TORTORNU-704159 format. One record per atom (N, C-alpha, C): x, y, z; residue in one letter. Coordinates in steps of 0.1 Angstrom, whole numbers, padded with zeros to 4 digits, always signed. Layout:
<nodes>
XYZA;...
</nodes>
This chain:
<nodes>
-0072-0075+0181M;-0060-0068+0179M;-0060-0064+0164M;-0058-0051+0162D;-0060-0047+0146D;-0045-0047+0141D;-0043-0045+0127L;-0032-0048+0120L;-0029-0033+0114L;-0017-0030+0116L;-0011-0017+0109L;-0001-0021+0099L;-0003-0018+0085R;+0006-0020+0075R;+0015-0007+0073R;+0028-0007+0074F;+0035+0007+0069F;+0047+0004+0061F;+0053+0012+0055I;+0063+0012+0046I;+0073+0023+0051I;+0086+0020+0050T;+0097+0030+0052T;+0103+0035+0037T;+0105+0048+0037A;+0111+0052+0024A;+0120+0063+0027A;+0131+0064+0018G;+0139+0076+0019G;+0152+0073+0010G;+0160+0082+0011S;+0172+0082+0002S;+0181+0070+0006S;+0192+0066-0002V;+0201+0057+0002V;+0209+0062+0013V;+0211+0051+0023D;+0219+0055+0035D;+0212+0065+0046D;+0199+0067+0044D;+0190+0074+0054D;+0187+0067+0065D;+0189+0054+0065G;+0188+0045+0078G;+0175+0037+0078G;+0170+0034+0067K;+0156+0028+0067K;+0158+0014+0075K;+0167+0005+0069S;+0168-0008+0075S;+0173-0008+0089S;+0180+0001+0093T;+0185+0002+0108T;+0173+0007+0116T;+0165+0016+0110L;+0153+0020+0120L;+0144+0007+0122L;+0141-0001+0111I;+0133-0012+0113I;+0141-0023+0122I;+0153-0026+0121G;+0162-0033+0129G;+0160-0029+0144G;+0161-0014+0146R;+0159-0009+0159R;+0145-0012+0166R;+0136-0010+0157L;+0123-0013+0162L;+0121-0027+0166L;+0126-0036+0158L;+0125-0050+0162L;+0134-0053+0175L;+0144-0048+0175Y;+0154-0051+0187Y;+0149-0044+0199Y;+0146-0031+0198D;+0142-0025+0211D;+0126-0029+0216D;+0118-0035+0207S;+0106-0040+0212S;+0106-0055+0214S;+0119-0059+0215K;+0122-0074+0218K;+0113-0084+0209K;+0114-0081+0196N;+0107-0089+0187N;+0116-0097+0179N;+0130-0100+0183I;+0139-0107+0176I;+0142-0120+0184I;+0143-0132+0179L;+0144-0144+0185L;+0158-0147+0189L;+0162-0154+0200I;+0175-0154+0205I;+0185-0158+0193I;+0180-0169+0185D;+0190-0173+0175D;+0192-0163+0165D;+0182-0154+0160Q;+0184-0143+0152Q;+0195-0134+0158Q;+0194-0131+0171L;+0202-0121+0177L;+0216-0127+0177L;+0218-0141+0180E;+0233-0146+0181E;+0239-0146+0167E;+0230-0149+0156A;+0235-0149+0143A;+0239-0133+0139A;+0231-0123+0143L;+0234-0110+0139L;+0247-0105+0146L;+0249-0111+0160E;+0261-0107+0167E;+0273-0114+0159E;+0272-0125+0155R;+0282-0132+0147R;+0287-0125+0136R;+0276-0120+0128S;+0279-0115+0115S;+0286-0102+0117S;+0286-0094+0129T;+0290-0082+0130T;+0301-0080+0142T;+0307-0091+0143K;+0316-0092+0155K;+0330-0084+0151K;+0332-0083+0137N;+0343-0077+0133N;+0343-0060+0134N;+0330-0055+0137R;+0329-0042+0137R;+0338-0035+0148R;+0346-0024+0144T;+0355-0019+0154T;+0349-0011+0166T;+0337-0007+0165D;+0329-0002+0178D;+0323-0011+0186D;+0322-0024+0181G;+0315-0037+0189G;+0300-0035+0189G;+0295-0026+0181S;+0281-0026+0180S;+0275-0036+0170S;+0261-0038+0171V;+0253-0048+0161V;+0249-0039+0151V;+0251-0045+0137D;+0244-0039+0126D;+0231-0043+0124D;+0222-0035+0129L;+0206-0038+0129L;+0202-0038+0114L;+0208-0033+0106A;+0203-0032+0091A;+0203-0045+0086A;+0212-0055+0091L;+0212-0068+0084L;+0200-0077+0089L;+0190-0071+0097L;+0179-0078+0099L;+0170-0079+0087L;+0169-0068+0079T;+0161-0065+0067T;+0169-0067+0055T;+0182-0064+0053D;+0189-0066+0042D;+0194-0080+0040D;+0183-0088+0035G;+0185-0103+0035G;+0193-0108+0023G;+0192-0102+0012L;+0199-0108-0001L;+0215-0104+0002L;+0222-0113-0004R;+0235-0113-0002R;+0242-0100-0011R;+0233-0097-0023A;+0240-0085-0029A;+0236-0072-0022A;+0225-0073-0013E;+0223-0061-0003E;+0235-0059+0006E;+0236-0071+0012R;+0247-0070+0022R;+0260-0065+0017R;+0265-0071+0005E;+0278-0068+0000E;+0277-0052-0004E;+0267-0047-0010Q;+0266-0033-0014Q;+0262-0022-0005Q;+0257-0029+0009G;+0252-0019+0019G;+0240-0012+0014G;+0231-0018+0005I;+0221-0012+0002I;+0207-0020+0003I;+0195-0015+0001T;+0183-0023+0000T;+0178-0025-0016T;+0177-0035-0021I;+0173-0038-0034I;+0157-0042-0035I;+0154-0054-0028D;+0139-0058-0027D;+0132-0052-0016D;+0120-0054-0017V;+0111-0050-0006V;+0112-0062+0004V;+0117-0058+0016A;+0117-0068+0027A;+0105-0064+0036A;+0098-0076+0039Y;+0088-0076+0048Y;+0091-0082+0062Y;+0088-0076+0073R;+0089-0080+0085R;+0077-0079+0094R;+0075-0087+0103Y;+0064-0088+0111Y;+0068-0087+0126Y;+0059-0079+0134F;+0061-0080+0149F;+0048-0075+0154F;+0048-0077+0168T;+0036-0074+0176T;+0040-0067+0188T;+0032-0059+0193T;+0032-0053+0207T;+0019-0056+0214T;+0018-0052+0226P;+0006-0056+0233P;-0006-0049+0227P;-0003-0038+0221K;-0016-0030+0216K;-0018-0032+0201K;-0009-0037+0194R;-0012-0039+0178R;-0002-0048+0171R;-0006-0053+0159K;+0001-0062+0151K;+0007-0052+0140K;+0020-0055+0134F;+0024-0047+0124F;+0030-0055+0112F;+0029-0050+0100I;+0037-0055+0089I;+0045-0044+0083I;+0058-0047+0083I;+0067-0034+0077I;+0072-0038+0065I;+0072-0029+0055A;+0079-0030+0041A;+0090-0020+0041A;+0102-0026+0041D;+0114-0019+0038D;+0115-0016+0023D;+0113-0003+0019A;+0115-0002+0005A;+0128+0004+0000A;+0134+0000-0012P;+0145+0006-0017P;+0146+0020-0019P;+0157+0027-0017G;+0157+0042-0019G;+0162+0047-0033G;+0168+0037-0040H;+0173+0039-0055H;+0162+0043-0064H;+0164+0052-0074V;+0155+0055-0084V;+0151+0043-0092V;+0161+0036-0094Q;+0158+0023-0103Q;+0149+0012-0097Q;+0147+0014-0085Y;+0137+0005-0078Y;+0123+0011-0074Y;+0119+0020-0083T;+0105+0026-0079T;+0094+0017-0081T;+0095+0007-0089R;+0084-0003-0089R;+0084-0010-0077R;+0095-0014-0070N;+0094-0021-0057N;+0090-0013-0047N;+0091+0001-0046M;+0085+0009-0035M;+0071+0009-0038M;+0065+0011-0051I;+0051+0012-0052I;+0044-0002-0048I;+0051-0012-0051T;+0045-0025-0048T;+0043-0026-0033T;+0055-0022-0025G;+0055-0023-0010G;+0044-0012-0005G;+0041-0001-0012A;+0033+0010-0006A;+0019+0009-0010A;+0015-0001-0019S;+0001-0001-0026S;-0009-0006-0014S;-0005-0013-0005N;-0016-0015+0005N;-0013-0010+0019N;-0005+0001+0020A;-0001+0005+0034A;-0009+0014+0039A;-0012+0015+0054N;-0020+0025+0060N;-0011+0037+0062N;+0002+0035+0061L;+0009+0046+0067L;+0025+0045+0060L;+0030+0056+0059I;+0045+0056+0053I;+0053+0064+0062I;+0065+0059+0065I;+0075+0066+0073I;+0086+0070+0062I;+0086+0084+0060I;+0098+0089+0052I;+0109+0095+0060I;+0121+0088+0059L;+0132+0092+0065L;+0138+0104+0059L;+0144+0112+0067I;+0151+0124+0063I;+0164+0125+0071I;+0176+0126+0064D;+0189+0127+0070D;+0189+0142+0077D;+0189+0142+0089A;+0190+0157+0095A;+0201+0166+0090A;+0212+0160+0085R;+0223+0168+0080R;+0220+0173+0066R;+0211+0166+0058L;+0209+0169+0044L;+0195+0175+0042L;+0186+0173+0050G;+0173+0180+0048G;+0164+0173+0039G;+0155+0180+0033V;+0147+0175+0021V;+0154+0175+0009V;+0155+0164+0002V;+0163+0162-0009V;+0154+0156-0021V;+0160+0154-0032E;+0151+0150-0044E;+0143+0138-0040E;+0151+0127-0035Q;+0143+0113-0032Q;+0133+0116-0022Q;+0134+0127-0013T;+0124+0129-0004T;+0110+0133-0011T;+0113+0141-0020R;+0101+0146-0029R;+0095+0136-0037R;+0105+0126-0043R;+0099+0116-0051R;+0091+0105-0042R;+0095+0102-0031H;+0088+0093-0023H;+0073+0098-0018H;+0075+0112-0015S;+0063+0120-0010S;+0052+0121-0021S;+0057+0122-0033I;+0048+0122-0044I;+0041+0109-0048I;+0050+0098-0047I;+0044+0084-0047I;+0034+0082-0035I;+0036+0088-0023A;+0027+0086-0014A;+0012+0094-0016A;+0014+0105-0022S;+0003+0113-0027S;-0004+0106-0037S;+0002+0101-0048L;-0004+0094-0057L;-0011+0081-0053L;-0006+0074-0044L;-0011+0061-0038L;-0022+0065-0027L;-0023+0078-0023K;-0033+0082-0014K;-0031+0074+0000K;-0017+0072+0005I;-0016+0067+0018I;-0021+0076+0028I;-0029+0072+0038P;-0037+0080+0045P;-0027+0087+0056P;-0017+0082+0061H;-0009+0088+0071H;+0006+0087+0068H;+0012+0099+0071V;+0026+0101+0069V;+0033+0105+0080V;+0043+0098+0084V;+0054+0101+0094V;+0066+0105+0088V;+0072+0118+0091V;+0085+0122+0086V;+0095+0120+0098V;+0102+0111+0098A;+0111+0106+0107A;+0125+0113+0105A;+0129+0124+0112I;+0140+0131+0109I;+0153+0124+0117I;+0161+0116+0109N;+0170+0106+0114N;+0185+0113+0116N;+0192+0106+0122K;+0205+0111+0125K;+0208+0123+0133K;+0197+0125+0141M;+0199+0138+0150M;+0210+0139+0158M;+0216+0127+0161D;+0229+0127+0169D;+0240+0134+0162D;+0239+0133+0148L;+0251+0138+0140L;+0249+0153+0139L;+0237+0160+0143V;+0237+0175+0143V;+0235+0180+0156V;+0238+0172+0166G;+0238+0176+0181G;+0225+0178+0187G;+0213+0171+0180F;+0202+0170+0184F;+0195+0185+0185F;+0199+0192+0174S;+0196+0207+0173S;+0180+0208+0169S;+0173+0216+0179Q;+0160+0219+0176Q;+0159+0229+0164Q;+0166+0236+0161D;+0167+0245+0149D;+0167+0237+0137D;+0176+0226+0135V;+0176+0220+0122V;+0163+0212+0122V;+0159+0206+0132Y;+0145+0201+0131Y;+0134+0208+0126Y;+0134+0221+0132N;+0122+0230+0128N;+0124+0234+0114N;+0136+0235+0108N;+0139+0240+0095N;+0133+0230+0086N;+0136+0216+0089I;+0132+0207+0080I;+0117+0206+0080I;+0111+0207+0091I;+0096+0208+0093I;+0091+0220+0083I;+0095+0230+0083I;+0092+0242+0075I;+0093+0238+0061I;+0104+0233+0057D;+0107+0228+0042D;+0097+0217+0039D;+0095+0207+0046Y;+0086+0196+0042Y;+0072+0200+0041Y;+0068+0209+0051S;+0054+0214+0053S;+0049+0219+0040S;+0059+0227+0033A;+0054+0234+0022A;+0052+0225+0010A;+0062+0214+0009M;+0059+0204+0000M;+0045+0195+0002M;+0043+0193+0015A;+0032+0184+0018A;+0018+0191+0014A;+0020+0204+0017K;+0007+0212+0012K;+0005+0213-0003K;+0016+0212-0011Q;+0016+0213-0026Q;+0010+0200-0030Q;+0013+0188-0024L;+0011+0176-0028L;-0004+0171-0021L;-0009+0178-0013G;-0021+0175-0007G;-0020+0163+0003G;-0008+0162+0010L;-0007+0151+0020L;-0013+0157+0035L;-0023+0150+0039G;-0031+0157+0050G;-0025+0153+0063G;-0025+0140+0067D;-0021+0137+0081D;-0006+0134+0081D;+0002+0145+0085V;+0017+0144+0086V;+0021+0146+0100V;+0029+0138+0105T;+0035+0138+0119T;+0052+0138+0118T;+0057+0147+0125Y;+0073+0147+0126Y;+0077+0142+0139Y;+0089+0134+0138I;+0095+0129+0149I;+0109+0129+0147I;+0117+0134+0158P;+0131+0136+0157P;+0137+0122+0162P;+0145+0115+0155I;+0151+0102+0159I;+0165+0100+0156I;+0171+0090+0163S;+0183+0083+0159S;+0182+0070+0158S;+0181+0065+0146A;+0178+0049+0145A;+0191+0042+0151A;+0203+0047+0148L;+0214+0039+0153L;+0214+0038+0168L;+0212+0049+0175Q;+0213+0049+0189Q;+0200+0047+0197Q;+0189+0047+0189G;+0176+0044+0197G;+0168+0055+0201G;+0172+0067+0199D;+0166+0079+0204D;+0151+0082+0198D;+0140+0081+0206N;+0126+0084+0203N;+0122+0073+0194N;+0127+0061+0195I;+0123+0050+0188I;+0112+0041+0195I;+0117+0036+0206V;+0109+0030+0216V;+0108+0038+0229V;+0119+0042+0233D;+0122+0052+0246D;+0124+0065+0241D;+0117+0075+0250K;+0119+0088+0248K;+0134+0092+0250K;+0139+0101+0242S;+0153+0105+0243S;+0156+0116+0252S;+0166+0115+0260V;+0170+0126+0270V;+0178+0137+0262V;+0181+0136+0250F;+0187+0146+0242F;+0177+0155+0235F;+0165+0152+0236T;+0155+0161+0228T;+0144+0165+0239T;+0146+0172+0249P;+0138+0177+0260P;+0127+0187+0254P;+0132+0194+0241W;+0123+0202+0234W;+0112+0195+0227W;+0113+0184+0224Y;+0104+0175+0216Y;+0092+0169+0226Y;+0080+0173+0224E;+0069+0167+0234E;+0060+0158+0229E;+0063+0152+0215G;+0055+0142+0210G;+0057+0128+0213G;+0050+0120+0207N;+0052+0105+0211N;+0066+0100+0206N;+0070+0089+0211T;+0080+0080+0203T;+0073+0074+0191T;+0082+0068+0182L;+0078+0063+0169L;+0069+0051+0173L;+0073+0042+0182I;+0065+0030+0186I;+0052+0034+0191I;+0051+0044+0201D;+0039+0050+0206D;+0031+0055+0196D;+0036+0062+0186F;+0028+0067+0177F;+0020+0057+0168F;+0029+0046+0163L;+0024+0036+0155L;+0015+0028+0162L;+0015+0026+0175E;+0005+0019+0183E;-0009+0027+0184E;-0008+0039+0184E;-0020+0047+0187E;-0026+0054+0174E;-0020+0054+0164V;-0025+0062+0152V;-0039+0054+0148V;-0049+0062+0145K;-0063+0058+0142K;-0064+0053+0127K;-0065+0040+0126I;-0067+0035+0111I;-0082+0030+0108I;-0090+0031+0118E;-0105+0026+0116E;-0110+0035+0104E;-0107+0049+0105N;-0113+0057+0095N;-0108+0055+0080N;-0099+0048+0080D;-0092+0045+0066D;-0100+0035+0058D;-0109+0027+0064I;-0119+0018+0058I;-0130+0026+0053I;-0134+0025+0041N;-0147+0033+0036N;-0159+0025+0039N;-0167+0029+0048Y;-0180+0024+0051Y;-0192+0030+0043Y;-0189+0039+0034T;-0200+0048+0028T;-0204+0040+0015T;-0196+0036+0006H;-0198+0032-0007H;-0198+0016-0006H;-0208+0009-0008A;-0209-0006-0006A;-0205-0013-0019A;-0194-0020-0019R;-0189-0028-0030R;-0185-0042-0026R;-0190-0052-0033F;-0188-0065-0030F;-0185-0073-0044F;-0173-0079-0045Q;-0172-0085-0059Q;-0172-0100-0055Q;-0178-0107-0062V;-0180-0121-0062V;-0167-0129-0065V;-0163-0138-0055Q;-0151-0146-0059Q;-0155-0161-0062Q;-0166-0165-0057Y;-0169-0178-0059Y;-0184-0181-0058Y;-0190-0189-0066V;-0205-0192-0065V;-0205-0206-0058V;-0212-0206-0048I;-0214-0218-0039I;-0227-0226-0043I;-0226-0237-0049R;-0238-0245-0053R;-0234-0260-0047R;-0239-0263-0037P;-0236-0277-0031P;-0242-0287-0038P;-0255-0285-0042Q;-0265-0293-0049Q;-0264-0308-0042Q;-0266-0306-0029T;-0268-0320-0020T;-0283-0319-0017T;-0288-0332-0012G;-0300-0334-0009G;-0305-0323+0003G;-0296-0320+0013E;-0299-0311+0023E;-0299-0298+0018E;-0290-0294+0009L;-0288-0280+0005L;-0292-0279-0011L;-0302-0286-0016H;-0305-0287-0029H;-0306-0273-0036H;-0314-0264-0029D;-0317-0251-0036D;-0306-0239-0032D;-0296-0244-0024Y;-0286-0233-0019Y;-0278-0227-0031Y;-0278-0214-0030R;-0269-0206-0041R;-0264-0195-0033R;-0250-0194-0030G;-0245-0184-0023G;-0233-0178-0030G;-0231-0165-0028Y;-0221-0158-0036Y;-0209-0153-0026Y;-0198-0160-0026A;-0187-0157-0016A;-0177-0146-0022A;-0173-0138-0011G;-0164-0129-0016G;-0159-0120-0004G;-0152-0109-0007K;-0147-0100+0004K;-0155-0087+0001K;-0159-0080+0014V;-0166-0068+0013V;-0154-0058+0009V;-0154-0052-0003I;-0145-0042-0005I;-0147-0030+0002I;-0159-0026+0005S;-0159-0014+0012S;-0175-0013+0016S;-0179-0005+0025G;-0192-0003+0028G;-0199-0014+0037G;-0212-0014+0039V;-0220-0022+0048V;-0232-0027+0040V;-0236-0040+0042Y;-0247-0046+0036Y;-0256-0051+0046Y;-0269-0051+0046K;-0278-0056+0057K;-0288-0065+0049K;-0294-0074+0055K;-0305-0082+0051K;-0316-0075+0046K;-0322-0076+0033G;-0333-0069+0031G;-0329-0058+0020G;-0316-0053+0020D;-0311-0043+0011D;-0314-0046-0003D;-0317-0034-0011K;-0320-0035-0025K;-0306-0034-0031K;-0304-0045-0040I;-0290-0043-0045I;-0292-0044-0063I;-0281-0041-0069K;-0281-0044-0082K;-0266-0051-0086K;-0268-0061-0095V;-0257-0068-0099V;-0251-0063-0112V;-0238-0060-0111L;-0231-0053-0122L;-0220-0063-0127L;-0217-0063-0142P;-0223-0050-0151P;-0236-0055-0157P;-0243-0067-0153A;-0254-0070-0159A;-0267-0060-0156A;-0267-0054-0145G;-0276-0042-0141G;-0288-0050-0136G;-0289-0062-0131I;-0301-0067-0127I;-0304-0065-0112I;-0318-0061-0108E;-0319-0057-0095E;-0326-0068-0087E;-0324-0070-0074T;-0331-0078-0065T;-0328-0074-0051T;-0330-0083-0042T;-0328-0080-0027T;-0320-0091-0021T;-0313-0088-0009I;-0305-0096-0001I;-0314-0105+0007I;-0313-0118+0006S;-0323-0125+0015S;-0315-0131+0026S;-0302-0132+0026K;-0295-0139+0038K;-0280-0134+0037K;-0274-0132+0048L;-0259-0130+0048L;-0251-0139+0058L;-0241-0145+0055E;-0234-0154+0063E;-0218-0149+0065E;-0213-0151+0078V;-0198-0150+0080V;-0194-0162+0088V;-0184-0169+0082G;-0178-0181+0089G;-0190-0192+0091G;-0200-0192+0081G;-0209-0202+0083G;-0220-0200+0091G;-0220-0189+0096K;-0233-0183+0105K;-0240-0172+0100K;-0254-0171+0101E;-0261-0163+0096E;-0260-0149+0104E;-0259-0137+0098V;-0258-0126+0104V;-0268-0115+0097V;-0269-0105+0105E;-0279-0094+0100E;-0272-0084+0092E;-0258-0082+0092E;-0250-0072+0084E;-0237-0077+0082E;-0230-0074+0071I;-0217-0076+0068I;-0210-0062+0065I;-0197-0061+0068F;-0191-0048+0064F;-0176-0052+0061F;-0169-0041+0055A;-0155-0043+0051A;-0148-0043+0063A;-0137-0050+0063P;-0130-0059+0050P;-0135-0075+0053P;-0146-0077+0058Q;-0150-0090+0060Q;-0151-0099+0048Q;-0148-0113+0050A;-0152-0123+0039A;-0165-0128+0042A;-0173-0130+0033A;-0188-0132+0035A;-0194-0140+0024A;-0207-0145+0026V;-0215-0150+0015V;-0229-0142+0015V;-0232-0139+0003I;-0244-0133+0001I;-0254-0142-0006I;-0267-0143-0001Q;-0277-0150-0008Q;-0288-0140-0013Q;-0293-0141-0025L;-0302-0132-0030L;-0317-0137-0032L;-0326-0129-0033S;-0340-0134-0033S;-0344-0140-0047S;-0338-0137-0058D;-0340-0143-0071D;-0327-0151-0076D;-0330-0159-0084D;-0319-0168-0090D;-0316-0158-0102D;-0302-0155-0102I;-0297-0147-0112I;-0284-0153-0118I;-0280-0151-0130D;-0268-0156-0135D;-0257-0146-0131D;-0249-0152-0122I;-0238-0143-0114I;-0226-0151-0115I;-0215-0147-0118S;-0203-0154-0118S;-0192-0146-0113S;-0179-0153-0112R;-0169-0147-0106R;-0164-0133-0111R;-0163-0123-0103G;-0158-0110-0110G;-0170-0099-0110G;-0183-0105-0109D;-0194-0096-0108D;-0195-0090-0096D;-0200-0078-0095T;-0201-0069-0083T;-0215-0066-0079T;-0217-0067-0066I;-0230-0064-0059I;-0229-0051-0053I;-0238-0042-0058V;-0237-0028-0051V;-0251-0026-0047V;-0254-0014-0038K;-0267-0010-0035K;-0273-0001-0047K;-0286-0001-0048T;-0291+0005-0059T;-0291+0020-0059T;-0288+0026-0047D;-0288+0039-0046D;-0274+0046-0046D;-0264+0038-0050D;-0249+0042-0048D;-0242+0035-0058D;-0241+0038-0071L;-0237+0030-0081L;-0222+0034-0085L;-0214+0025-0088P;-0201+0030-0092P;-0200+0031-0108P;-0188+0033-0113Q;-0188+0037-0128Q;-0185+0023-0135Q;-0192+0022-0147I;-0191+0010-0156I;-0185+0015-0170I;-0175+0008-0174S;-0171+0013-0188S;-0161+0003-0193S;-0158+0001-0207N;-0150-0006-0215N;-0137+0001-0217N;-0137+0014-0213E;-0125+0023-0215E;-0123+0031-0204E;-0110+0030-0197V;-0107+0040-0185V;-0093+0046-0187V;-0092+0056-0181E;-0080+0064-0180E;-0073+0061-0168E;-0061+0059-0169A;-0053+0055-0156A;-0039+0059-0156A;-0034+0059-0145F;-0019+0059-0143F;-0013+0045-0141F;-0001+0043-0149L;+0004+0031-0148L;+0019+0033-0141L;+0023+0024-0132C;+0037+0024-0130C;+0043+0011-0137C;+0052+0013-0147W;+0057+0001-0155W;+0067-0005-0147W;+0064-0019-0146M;+0074-0028-0139M;+0081-0039-0147M;+0079-0038-0160D;+0086-0048-0169D;+0098-0044-0176D;+0107-0052-0179E;+0119-0049-0186E;+0115-0047-0201E;+0104-0053-0206K;+0101-0051-0219K;+0094-0036-0221K;+0096-0030-0231T;+0090-0017-0233T;+0074-0018-0235T;+0067-0008-0230L;+0053-0006-0233L;+0051+0002-0245L;+0043-0002-0255R;+0039+0006-0264R;+0025+0006-0268R;+0018+0017-0273P;+0004+0017-0276P;+0001+0004-0285P;-0011-0001-0283G;-0014-0013-0289G;-0011-0027-0283G;-0001-0026-0272N;+0003-0039-0265N;-0011-0045-0258N;-0012-0057-0258K;-0024-0065-0251K;-0018-0072-0239K;-0029-0072-0228Y;-0025-0078-0215Y;-0037-0082-0211Y;-0036-0090-0199Y;-0047-0092-0191Y;-0049-0081-0179Y;-0061-0076-0176L;-0061-0067-0164L;-0069-0074-0154L;-0063-0075-0142Q;-0068-0080-0130Q;-0074-0069-0121Q;-0086-0068-0119H;-0093-0059-0112H;-0099-0066-0099H;-0093-0066-0087N;-0100-0075-0078N;-0100-0088-0082N;-0112-0095-0081S;-0112-0108-0086S;-0117-0110-0102S;-0119-0097-0108R;-0123-0098-0122R;-0110-0099-0131R;-0111-0108-0141L;-0098-0108-0150L;-0105-0105-0163L;-0099-0096-0171V;-0104-0092-0184V;-0092-0091-0194V;-0095-0093-0207R;-0085-0089-0216R;-0084-0074-0219R;-0072-0068-0221A;-0071-0054-0223A;-0062-0050-0233A;-0062-0037-0238I;-0054-0031-0247I;-0049-0018-0241I;-0035-0015-0242V;-0031+0000-0240V;-0034+0006-0253V;-0044+0016-0253R;-0049+0022-0266R;-0040+0035-0267R;-0037+0041-0257N;-0030+0055-0259N;-0021+0058-0248N;-0010+0063-0250I;-0002+0068-0239I;-0001+0082-0240I;-0007+0090-0229E;-0009+0104-0232E;+0004+0112-0227E;+0011+0109-0215Y;+0023+0115-0212Y;+0030+0107-0201Y;+0041+0111-0197K;+0050+0104-0187K;+0051+0115-0175K;+0049+0109-0163L;+0048+0119-0151L;+0062+0118-0144L;+0068+0130-0144D;+0081+0131-0137D;+0079+0130-0121D;+0082+0118-0116V;+0080+0116-0102V;+0088+0124-0091V;+0096+0133-0097N;+0104+0142-0090N;+0097+0156-0089N;+0091+0159-0099T;+0086+0173-0101T;+0069+0174-0106T;+0064+0162-0108L;+0050+0161-0112L;+0047+0168-0126L;+0057+0171-0132Q;+0056+0177-0147Q;+0053+0165-0156Q;+0047+0169-0166H;+0041+0161-0178H;+0053+0161-0188H;+0056+0150-0192Q;+0068+0148-0201Q;+0061+0140-0214Q;+0067+0143-0226P;+0064+0134-0237P;+0070+0120-0238P;+0062+0110-0242V;+0068+0097-0242V;+0075+0093-0257V;+0088+0091-0257E;+0094+0088-0268E;+0100+0073-0267E;+0095+0065-0278G;+0100+0053-0280G;+0095+0043-0269G;+0083+0045-0263G;+0077+0036-0255G;+0080+0039-0240G;+0074+0031-0232V;+0075+0032-0217V;+0085+0023-0210V;+0094+0028-0203K;+0104+0019-0200K;+0103+0016-0183K;+0109+0006-0179L;+0110+0003-0165L;+0109+0013-0156L;+0101+0013-0144N;+0099+0024-0135N;+0093+0036-0137N;+0088+0038-0151E;+0083+0052-0154E;+0067+0049-0150E;+0062+0062-0148V;+0049+0064-0144V;+0041+0072-0157V;+0032+0066-0162V;+0025+0073-0173V;+0011+0073-0173V;+0005+0080-0180K;-0011+0084-0180K;-0015+0077-0194K;-0023+0068-0193V;-0028+0060-0205V;-0044+0057-0205V;-0047+0054-0216T;-0061+0049-0219T;-0061+0034-0220T;-0069+0026-0213I;-0071+0011-0215I;-0085+0008-0219I;-0085+0000-0229K;-0097-0006-0236K;-0098-0020-0229K;-0109-0024-0225T;-0111-0038-0219T;-0122-0045-0228T;-0121-0059-0229A;-0129-0068-0237A;-0143-0067-0231A;-0145-0067-0218S;-0157-0067-0211S;-0157-0056-0200S;-0168-0050-0198P;-0168-0039-0188P;-0163-0040-0176P;-0156-0028-0170L;-0151-0028-0156L;-0161-0021-0148L;-0163-0026-0136V;-0170-0018-0126V;-0162-0013-0115V;-0159+0000-0114Y;-0149+0005-0107Y;-0153+0018-0102Y;-0146+0025-0092D;-0145+0038-0088D;-0132+0044-0089D;-0131+0058-0093P;-0118+0064-0095P;-0109+0061-0082P;-0096+0059-0083Y;-0086+0056-0072Y;-0088+0067-0062Y;-0089+0081-0066D;-0089+0090-0054D;-0101+0091-0047D;-0113+0084-0052K;-0125+0084-0043K;-0126+0070-0035K;-0121+0058-0041L;-0122+0045-0034L;-0109+0037-0040L;-0098+0038-0034S;-0087+0034-0039S;-0087+0019-0042S;-0094+0010-0032I;-0094-0003-0031I;-0103-0009-0044I;-0111+0000-0050N;-0120-0004-0060N;-0115+0004-0073N;-0103+0012-0073G;-0098+0018-0084G;-0083+0014-0087G;-0078+0003-0082S;-0066-0001-0086S;-0067-0015-0092S;-0056-0019-0100A;-0056-0031-0107A;-0042-0033-0112A;-0040-0045-0117I;-0025-0048-0124I;-0028-0051-0138I;-0017-0050-0146L;-0018-0055-0160L;-0007-0068-0158L;-0012-0078-0166I;-0005-0091-0166I;-0001-0096-0181I;+0011-0099-0182D;+0016-0103-0195D;+0009-0116-0200D;+0003-0116-0211E;-0004-0128-0216E;+0004-0141-0217E;+0016-0140-0219T;+0025-0151-0223T;+0033-0157-0211T;+0037-0146-0203S;+0046-0151-0192S;+0039-0151-0179S;+0026-0145-0179N;+0019-0144-0165N;+0026-0135-0156N;+0034-0128-0159S;+0041-0119-0149S;+0034-0106-0148S;+0034-0098-0137T;+0028-0087-0135T;+0037-0075-0140T;+0031-0067-0149V;+0039-0059-0156V;+0037-0043-0154V;+0024-0040-0147A;+0021-0028-0144A;+0011-0026-0132A;+0015-0016-0123A;+0005-0012-0112A;-0005-0001-0119A;-0018-0003-0118V;-0029+0005-0125V;-0035+0014-0113V;-0036+0028-0115L;-0045+0036-0108L;-0056+0043-0117L;-0068+0037-0115I;-0078+0042-0126I;-0083+0056-0121I;-0083+0064-0130Q;-0086+0078-0128Q;-0102+0081-0129Q;
</nodes>
């Protein structure tokens, strides 16, 4: 059974937390004790209904203010698929939280209030989805019950959003009219939208094809651990353990170890302690090579006919996540998959307005939640692909040298 990771995004009060609560509630993924606690916490509501948003708004401050602050993760399963949901905040000041939640998502659900249509926050979240190259977008037009389930309202929102999606280069976009509060078109088809012929939200999530989201073309394997048992039985054993980032490797393939540039061939492949003929993304595996080579954690094994880029200097977009201001010349650690190198932010080119995509000058350094174009210099070479070509090998994080806290998400260009 495969796993779908998705994130919900939208303006404040668009119903993100209620939607997730409805998915869990109607798909019967809530434990009895959770349901009883939920009913107790909402027993004073005048209409007698259960506040499903409380299933994800777990922080006390969130409950008191009626907003989502942190990214809340929830897990549920249907007979067809497993799911991990990230409920992202809608406020502008929590942009970093949304990018964190969206960084490894297969799909994003962007909620639009049917009464308000496409608003500034809709555009901002769609721009972030395009920056992160999220493969699938679902536009859930919520609160249809408050506009009388009007097909005209639904169609007008599709027209507005389609124009923006084309501008941003969003490819796979699906539109679903819903009412998260009442459950229309979430798990069961709504009797109020006979004009809508598409899937319910849960049916779409179960059936959307994510196999093609994995890149099997460009073979990338980064070493996480060198296995040298040095026992009598395995005296000469030397294996390189790691995760296949992308692509396929077969026994006998000619490979190059980067950044050193040494060529050899694959002599043996193992998965789960058993020898196999081939390995592929996203498997964890062990590679053995024909020649004894000096290889360490963070080195990359690629095929000789398909090489990534190697450089000590890269251009990148940063989403700044720290309270402390970023200024040119600041030093950090850069974590790129399993490779950790010292780095310096040499130059800050411009700030990206995540509402309009316009370039703006940076004055007085980069502040929390801002997205900027920078040049990063590293102490040792990075082996990478541009983010828009192979996102899993074009993303990284910056780490503060003193506090070890993550200060930026990095999209290498």
